[in-house]
N, C-alpha and C positions, 0 to 999 in steps of 0.2 A: 530791275523791273519792270519800268516802261517797256520793252525790246518786247517782254513775253505778254504784256497788255495788245500790243499792237498785232501779233498772231493769232489770238482769240477769234477775233471776225473769220478770220479766212481759215480756222479750223472748224468754226459755226458752221459754216456754208460747205467746206466740206463734207462733213458728217447730214447736211440735210441734202448734199444730193446724192449720197449714199444710198440714204434710206427711202430716194426718191425713186431707186434704179431697181426696186424688190418688186417681183411678179407672180402674178399665183400661179403654182404650176399649173399646167394641162390646160391654160385657158387659150391656148391657140391651136390646141389638136382638134382633129374633125376625122372619124373613119367610124368604122363600124368594128365589134370583136367580142368578146367574153372577159366577165368579171374575175379575176385573178383571187383578189384580197382585196376588204377593206379596213382601213385603219384607221380608228380616233384617235385626234391628237390636237394640239391647243394652238392657237399661232396667236404671237405676241403682234399687237398695232406695231408699226415698225414708229409712227411719231410719237407711242408712247414711250418706245426704248430710248430715240430720242432725246425728247424731254427729262428722261430720268437720267442718261449720263451724264448730259449737261448738266443739269441741276445737280448731280451728285460731286462734279469737276467741281462747280465752283464752289458748292457748301466745304468740299474738303481742299480746296486751296485757300480757299476763308481762315478756315479751321487750323490748317497747318501753317498758314505764314503767320499767326498768331505766336507760333512755336520760334524759342531762341532768337539767334539776330545774326546781320549780315548772312555769312554764304549759307550760315545752318537754317535761315528763315527760310532761304530761295529751297533748299535743299526738302525741308520740311514741306513747305508749301507744294510742291510737287508731288511730294508724295500724298502727300494728302489729296489731291487733285485727282492721281489715279489710283487712289484709293474710292475715293468717291464715287467715279465715275463708274468704277464697279460696281460700286453698293446700288447706287444707282440705277444699272443697268437691269441691276440684278430683283430690283424691289418692283421695275414697271413691267418688268418680263410675266412675273406673276401675277400684276395686278391690273393692268392690259393684255390678258387672255384671254381669246373667245374659244370655242368649240369647231372644229372643222373635222370632215374628214377625207380621207383620201385614198382614192376610187385606182389600183391596180388593175388596168385591164390590156389583155393582150392582144392585139390588133389583128386585122387578116391578112396585114402584112408579115405577121412574125415577131415584133417588134412589141415589148412590155412597155407601155406608157403610164404616168399616175395626173390623174385629174385629181384637183380639189375642191371640194363643195361646202358651203357654208350650213347647208341643210340635211340633215338626216336623210341618207340614201333610200331609195326605195328599193332599189336593186340589192341584190346577192350575189354573193360567189355561184360560179358557174352560169348566171345570166350572160343569153346575148343582147349586147346593147347598141346604141349609137350614140357617138360624142360628137358635140358641136357648142363652138364657146363655151367651152367650160361645163356645160350640161349633160349629165350620163342619162339617156334614156333608155327604158326596158324598150327589148325589140317582140 
């Protein structure tokens, strides 16, 4: 049991590092083109997802470790940890979601790129636009 406790800080650090690598689609795109489509969706906060996953894993491990004894207790704790992580992540996905819009633009070079914006777009499919720094502006 002491061995698994030592590995948890490493797991926590890895999860926080992975969560920090997420970027907003299209944030580094620049140029002009035509809006092809706009899709409304929800984006979950990476921080909420990490906290939900870790909290669920810890709660599941604690509950699971109360079942059985010896190696059965370790197995139940492990299963509880995995199940709790999945449940915590699912709960966090719904609780921490924000409304965003994915705007697909066909740029003048012929390549379609998606830009995610946090405010309701003022452009419509077919509009000519300029994109810079994740901002889509009608021309």
